[in-house]
DRENPA-3360 file (N, C-alpha, C; in nm, 2 decimals, always signed):
BEGIN
1 = MSTNYFYI = +0.09/-0.12/+0.00/+0.00/+0.00/+0.00/+0.09/+0.12/+0.00 ~ +0.06/+0.21/-0.09/+0.14/+0.34/-0.09/+0.07/+0.43/+0.01 ~ +0.15/+0.46/+0.11/+0.10/+0.55/+0.22/+0.07/+0.69/+0.17 ~ +0.16/+0.73/+0.08/+0.15/+0.87/+0.02/+0.02/+0.89/-0.05 ~ -0.03/+0.78/-0.11/-0.16/+0.79/-0.19/-0.27/+0.85/-0.10 ~ -0.28/+0.81/+0.02/-0.39/+0.85/+0.11/-0.37/+0.99/+0.15 ~ -0.25/+1.05/+0.15/-0.23/+1.19/+0.19/-0.27/+1.28/+0.08 ~ -0.28/+1.24/-0.04/-0.33/+1.32/-0.15/-0.48/+1.31/-0.18;
9 = LTLDDINK = -0.54/+1.21/-0.11/-0.68/+1.19/-0.13/-0.76/+1.30/-0.07 ~ -0.86/+1.35/-0.14/-0.94/+1.46/-0.10/-1.09/+1.41/-0.10 ~ -1.18/+1.48/-0.04/-1.32/+1.45/-0.04/-1.37/+1.44/-0.18 ~ -1.32/+1.52/-0.27/-1.36/+1.52/-0.41/-1.33/+1.39/-0.48 ~ -1.22/+1.32/-0.43/-1.18/+1.19/-0.49/-1.27/+1.08/-0.45 ~ -1.33/+1.10/-0.34/-1.41/+0.99/-0.28/-1.55/+0.99/-0.34 ~ -1.58/+0.89/-0.42/-1.71/+0.88/-0.48/-1.73/+0.73/-0.51 ~ -1.86/+0.70/-0.55/-1.89/+0.56/-0.57/-1.80/+0.50/-0.68;
17 = ENMKNIIA = -1.77/+0.57/-0.78/-1.68/+0.52/-0.89/-1.54/+0.49/-0.85 ~ -1.49/+0.57/-0.76/-1.35/+0.55/-0.72/-1.33/+0.46/-0.60 ~ -1.44/+0.43/-0.53/-1.42/+0.35/-0.40/-1.35/+0.22/-0.43 ~ -1.38/+0.15/-0.53/-1.32/+0.02/-0.56/-1.17/+0.03/-0.56 ~ -1.11/+0.13/-0.63/-0.97/+0.15/-0.64/-0.91/+0.20/-0.50 ~ -0.98/+0.28/-0.44/-0.94/+0.33/-0.31/-0.93/+0.22/-0.21 ~ -1.03/+0.14/-0.20/-1.03/+0.02/-0.11/-0.92/-0.08/-0.15 ~ -0.91/-0.10/-0.28/-0.80/-0.20/-0.32/-0.67/-0.15/-0.28;
25 = ALVALDNS = -0.64/-0.02/-0.29/-0.51/+0.03/-0.24/-0.50/+0.03/-0.09 ~ -0.61/+0.05/-0.03/-0.61/+0.04/+0.12/-0.58/-0.10/+0.18 ~ -0.64/-0.20/+0.12/-0.62/-0.33/+0.17/-0.51/-0.41/+0.11 ~ -0.44/-0.35/+0.02/-0.32/-0.42/-0.04/-0.22/-0.44/+0.07 ~ -0.16/-0.56/+0.07/-0.07/-0.60/+0.18/+0.06/-0.66/+0.13 ~ +0.17/-0.61/+0.18/+0.30/-0.66/+0.15/+0.35/-0.73/+0.27 ~ +0.35/-0.87/+0.26/+0.39/-0.95/+0.38/+0.53/-0.92/+0.43 ~ +0.62/-0.87/+0.35/+0.75/-0.84/+0.39/+0.76/-0.71/+0.48;
33 = GLDYTLNQ = +0.66/-0.63/+0.48/+0.66/-0.51/+0.56/+0.55/-0.50/+0.66 ~ +0.51/-0.60/+0.73/+0.40/-0.60/+0.82/+0.42/-0.49/+0.93 ~ +0.54/-0.48/+0.98/+0.56/-0.39/+1.09/+0.55/-0.24/+1.03 ~ +0.60/-0.22/+0.92/+0.59/-0.09/+0.85/+0.44/-0.06/+0.83 ~ +0.36/-0.15/+0.78/+0.22/-0.13/+0.75/+0.15/-0.10/+0.88 ~ +0.18/-0.18/+0.99/+0.11/-0.16/+1.11/+0.15/-0.02/+1.17 ~ +0.27/+0.02/+1.15/+0.31/+0.15/+1.20/+0.24/+0.27/+1.12 ~ +0.21/+0.24/+0.99/+0.15/+0.35/+0.91/+0.00/+0.36/+0.93;
41 = LPAIYGYV = -0.06/+0.26/+0.97/-0.21/+0.26/+0.98/-0.27/+0.37/+1.07 ~ -0.21/+0.40/+1.19/-0.26/+0.51/+1.27/-0.26/+0.64/+1.19 ~ -0.16/+0.67/+1.12/-0.15/+0.79/+1.04/-0.26/+0.80/+0.93 ~ -0.27/+0.69/+0.86/-0.37/+0.68/+0.76/-0.51/+0.69/+0.82 ~ -0.53/+0.63/+0.93/-0.66/+0.63/+1.00/-0.69/+0.78/+1.04 ~ -0.59/+0.84/+1.10/-0.61/+0.98/+1.14/-0.64/+1.07/+1.02 ~ -0.58/+1.05/+0.91/-0.60/+1.13/+0.79/-0.75/+1.11/+0.74 ~ -0.79/+0.98/+0.73/-0.92/+0.95/+0.68/-1.02/+1.00/+0.78;
49 = AMLLAEAK = -0.99/+1.00/+0.91/-1.08/+1.05/+1.01/-1.10/+1.20/+0.99 ~ -1.00/+1.27/+0.95/-1.01/+1.41/+0.92/-1.10/+1.43/+0.80 ~ -1.09/+1.35/+0.70/-1.18/+1.36/+0.59/-1.32/+1.33/+0.63 ~ -1.34/+1.24/+0.72/-1.47/+1.21/+0.77/-1.53/+1.33/+0.85 ~ -1.45/+1.39/+0.93/-1.50/+1.51/+0.99/-1.54/+1.62/+0.89 ~ -1.46/+1.64/+0.79/-1.49/+1.73/+0.68/-1.62/+1.69/+0.61 ~ -1.64/+1.56/+0.58/-1.76/+1.52/+0.52/-1.88/+1.54/+0.61 ~ -1.87/+1.52/+0.74/-1.98/+1.54/+0.83/-2.01/+1.68/+0.84;
57 = HNMDLAEV = -1.91/+1.77/+0.84/-1.94/+1.91/+0.84/-2.02/+1.95/+0.71 ~ -1.97/+1.90/+0.60/-2.04/+1.93/+0.47/-2.19/+1.88/+0.47 ~ -2.21/+1.76/+0.53/-2.34/+1.70/+0.54/-2.43/+1.79/+0.63 ~ -2.37/+1.83/+0.74/-2.45/+1.92/+0.83/-2.49/+2.05/+0.77 ~ -2.39/+2.11/+0.69/-2.42/+2.24/+0.62/-2.53/+2.22/+0.52 ~ -2.52/+2.10/+0.44/-2.62/+2.08/+0.34/-2.76/+2.06/+0.41 ~ -2.76/+2.00/+0.52/-2.89/+1.98/+0.59/-2.95/+2.11/+0.64 ~ -2.86/+2.20/+0.69/-2.91/+2.34/+0.73/-2.96/+2.41/+0.61;
65 = ELDQQEAQ = -2.89/+2.40/+0.49/-2.94/+2.47/+0.37/-3.07/+2.41/+0.33 ~ -3.09/+2.28/+0.34/-3.21/+2.22/+0.30/-3.33/+2.27/+0.39 ~ -3.30/+2.27/+0.52/-3.40/+2.32/+0.62/-3.44/+2.46/+0.59 ~ -3.34/+2.54/+0.56/-3.37/+2.68/+0.53/-3.45/+2.70/+0.40 ~ -3.42/+2.62/+0.30/-3.49/+2.63/+0.18/-3.64/+2.59/+0.20 ~ -3.65/+2.48/+0.28/-3.79/+2.43/+0.30/-3.87/+2.54/+0.38 ~ -3.81/+2.59/+0.48/-3.88/+2.70/+0.56/-3.92/+2.82/+0.48 ~ -3.83/+2.86/+0.39/-3.85/+2.98/+0.31/-3.97/+2.94/+0.21;
73 = LRKDIREN = -3.96/+2.83/+0.15/-4.06/+2.79/+0.06/-4.20/+2.78/+0.12 ~ -4.20/+2.72/+0.24/-4.33/+2.71/+0.32/-4.39/+2.85/+0.34 ~ -4.30/+2.94/+0.38/-4.35/+3.08/+0.41/-4.40/+3.14/+0.28 ~ -4.33/+3.13/+0.17/-4.37/+3.19/+0.05/-4.50/+3.13/-0.01 ~ -4.50/+3.00/+0.00/-4.62/+2.93/-0.05/-4.75/+2.96/+0.03 ~ -4.73/+2.97/+0.16/-4.84/+3.00/+0.25/-4.89/+3.15/+0.22 ~ -4.79/+3.24/+0.20/-4.83/+3.38/+0.17/-4.91/+3.39/+0.04 ~ -4.86/+3.32/-0.06/-4.92/+3.32/-0.20/-5.06/+3.26/-0.19;
81 = MKKQGAKI = -5.08/+3.15/-0.12/-5.21/+3.08/-0.11/-5.30/+3.17/-0.03 ~ -5.25/+3.24/+0.07/-5.34/+3.33/+0.15/-5.39/+3.45/+0.06 ~ -5.30/+3.50/-0.02/-5.34/+3.61/-0.11/-5.44/+3.56/-0.21 ~ -5.43/+3.44/-0.25/-5.53/+3.39/-0.35/-5.65/+3.34/-0.29 ~ -5.66/+3.34/-0.16/-5.78/+3.29/-0.08/-5.79/+3.14/-0.08 ~ -5.68/+3.07/-0.12/-5.69/+2.92/-0.12/-5.68/+2.86/+0.02 ~ -5.74/+2.75/+0.04/-5.73/+2.68/+0.17/-5.58/+2.62/+0.18 ~ -5.53/+2.65/+0.30/-5.39/+2.61/+0.33/-5.39/+2.48/+0.42;
89 = TEKTLDAE = -5.34/+2.37/+0.37/-5.33/+2.25/+0.46/-5.18/+2.21/+0.45 ~ -5.14/+2.14/+0.56/-5.00/+2.09/+0.56/-4.97/+2.00/+0.44 ~ -5.07/+1.92/+0.41/-5.05/+1.83/+0.29/-5.03/+1.91/+0.16 ~ -5.10/+2.01/+0.14/-5.08/+2.10/+0.03/-4.94/+2.16/+0.03 ~ -4.91/+2.22/+0.15/-4.77/+2.28/+0.16/-4.66/+2.18/+0.14 ~ -4.68/+2.06/+0.19/-4.58/+1.95/+0.17/-4.56/+1.92/+0.02 ~ -4.67/+1.91/-0.05/-4.66/+1.88/-0.19/-4.60/+1.99/-0.27 ~ -4.63/+2.11/-0.24/-4.57/+2.23/-0.31/-4.42/+2.24/-0.28;
97 = VILAPGYI = -4.38/+2.22/-0.16/-4.24/+2.22/-0.12/-4.16/+2.12/-0.20 ~ -4.21/+2.00/-0.20/-4.14/+1.88/-0.26/-4.13/+1.90/-0.41 ~ -4.22/+1.97/-0.47/-4.22/+2.00/-0.61/-4.13/+2.12/-0.65 ~ -4.10/+2.20/-0.56/-4.02/+2.32/-0.59/-3.88/+2.29/-0.64 ~ -3.84/+2.34/-0.75/-3.70/+2.31/-0.80/-3.59/+2.34/-0.70 ~ -3.60/+2.45/-0.63/-3.50/+2.49/-0.53/-3.49/+2.39/-0.42 ~ -3.60/+2.33/-0.38/-3.60/+2.23/-0.28/-3.53/+2.10/-0.33 ~ -3.57/+2.07/-0.45/-3.51/+1.94/-0.51/-3.36/+1.96/-0.52;
105 = VKRVEYLD = -3.31/+2.07/-0.56/-3.16/+2.09/-0.57/-3.10/+2.07/-0.43 ~ -3.15/+2.14/-0.33/-3.10/+2.13/-0.20/-3.11/+1.99/-0.14 ~ -3.22/+1.92/-0.17/-3.23/+1.78/-0.12/-3.13/+1.69/-0.19 ~ -3.10/+1.71/-0.32/-3.00/+1.63/-0.38/-2.86/+1.66/-0.33 ~ -2.84/+1.78/-0.30/-2.71/+1.82/-0.24/-2.69/+1.75/-0.10 ~ -2.80/+1.75/-0.02/-2.79/+1.69/+0.11/-2.77/+1.53/+0.09 ~ -2.84/+1.47/+0.00/-2.82/+1.33/-0.02/-2.68/+1.30/-0.07 ~ -2.63/+1.38/-0.16/-2.49/+1.36/-0.20/-2.39/+1.37/-0.09;
113 = ATTKFNLV = -2.41/+1.47/+0.00/-2.32/+1.49/+0.11/-2.33/+1.37/+0.21 ~ -2.45/+1.32/+0.23/-2.47/+1.20/+0.31/-2.40/+1.08/+0.26 ~ -2.41/+1.06/+0.13/-2.34/+0.95/+0.06/-2.19/+0.96/+0.08 ~ -2.14/+1.08/+0.06/-1.99/+1.11/+0.08/-1.95/+1.07/+0.22 ~ -2.03/+1.12/+0.32/-2.00/+1.09/+0.46/-2.00/+0.94/+0.48 ~ -2.10/+0.87/+0.43/-2.10/+0.72/+0.45/-1.99/+0.65/+0.38 ~ -1.94/+0.70/+0.26/-1.83/+0.64/+0.19/-1.70/+0.65/+0.27 ~ -1.68/+0.77/+0.33/-1.56/+0.79/+0.41/-1.57/+0.71/+0.54;
121 = KNLLTTIE = -1.68/+0.70/+0.60/-1.70/+0.62/+0.72/-1.67/+0.47/+0.69 ~ -1.71/+0.43/+0.57/-1.67/+0.29/+0.53/-1.52/+0.27/+0.51 ~ -1.45/+0.38/+0.47/-1.31/+0.37/+0.46/-1.24/+0.35/+0.59 ~ -1.30/+0.42/+0.69/-1.24/+0.40/+0.83/-1.27/+0.25/+0.88 ~ -1.38/+0.20/+0.85/-1.41/+0.06/+0.88/-1.31/-0.03/+0.81 ~ -1.28/+0.00/+0.69/-1.19/-0.09/+0.61/-1.05/-0.08/+0.68 ~ -1.01/+0.04/+0.72/-0.88/+0.05/+0.79/-0.88/-0.03/+0.92 ~ -0.99/-0.03/+0.99/-0.99/-0.11/+1.11/-0.98/-0.26/+1.08;
129 = YKKDMVVQ = -1.05/-0.31/+0.98/-1.04/-0.45/+0.93/-0.89/-0.48/+0.89 ~ -0.83/-0.39/+0.82/-0.69/-0.41/+0.78/-0.60/-0.42/+0.90 ~ -0.62/-0.34/+1.00/-0.54/-0.34/+1.12/-0.55/-0.48/+1.19 ~ -0.68/-0.52/+1.20/-0.70/-0.66/+1.26/-0.63/-0.77/+1.18 ~ -0.64/-0.75/+1.05/-0.58/-0.85/+0.96/-0.43/-0.85/+0.97 ~ -0.37/-0.74/+0.98/-0.22/-0.73/+0.99/-0.17/-0.78/+1.12 ~ -0.25/-0.75/+1.23/-0.21/-0.80/+1.36/-0.22/-0.95/+1.36 ~ -0.32/-1.01/+1.30/-0.34/-1.15/+1.30/-0.23/-1.22/+1.22;
137 = ISANTRNE = -0.20/-1.16/+1.10/-0.09/-1.22/+1.02/+0.04/-1.21/+1.09 ~ +0.07/-1.10/+1.16/+0.19/-1.08/+1.23/+0.20/-1.18/+1.35 ~ +0.09/-1.20/+1.42/+0.09/-1.30/+1.53/+0.11/-1.44/+1.47 ~ +0.05/-1.47/+1.36/+0.07/-1.60/+1.29/+0.22/-1.62/+1.25 ~ +0.27/-1.52/+1.20/+0.41/-1.53/+1.15/+0.51/-1.55/+1.27 ~ +0.48/-1.48/+1.38/+0.56/-1.50/+1.50/+0.55/-1.65/+1.55 ~ +0.42/-1.70/+1.55/+0.40/-1.83/+1.60/+0.47/-1.94/+1.51 ~ +0.47/-1.91/+1.38/+0.54/-2.01/+1.29/+0.69/-2.00/+1.31;
145 = KKLYSS = +0.74/-1.88/+1.34/+0.89/-1.87/+1.36/+0.92/-1.95/+1.49 ~ +0.84/-1.94/+1.59/+0.86/-2.01/+1.72/+0.86/-2.16/+1.69 ~ +0.76/-2.20/+1.62/+0.74/-2.34/+1.59/+0.85/-2.40/+1.52 ~ +0.90/-2.33/+1.42/+1.01/-2.39/+1.34/+1.15/-2.36/+1.40 ~ +1.16/-2.27/+1.49/+1.29/-2.25/+1.55/+1.32/-2.34/+1.67 ~ +1.21/-2.40/+1.72/+1.23/-2.49/+1.83/+1.28/-2.62/+1.80;
% end
């Protein structure tokens, strides 16, 4: 695994199309350098955790923008319906909000940010699995050396 690869990884690089390659690079294992790999994992974990925090922040901002868009639309729709003398119901408001192009844009942005957050979260889980795998392989290697050196 090229450790440097992960330090140039940005949130923009993390998407459904790239995940296969990112995970493949992450789980790649060189048996001759288990100690090196084990020593590098905390740094990689920390870096990806930083990306996760950034993704969470972006997701939270997208949610705030979605909420603001919805509130503004509800206010505007309610005022327009009042001016027209139309009956205002929550069901009507919900339908009008969901159909509004601005709301759809903000909803998609929120969904994209949520997907990005989940993808980065999955990378952290992959790192945890790799750590467990490297620790187990390292322990097995030590046990084999003991067995054959006795």
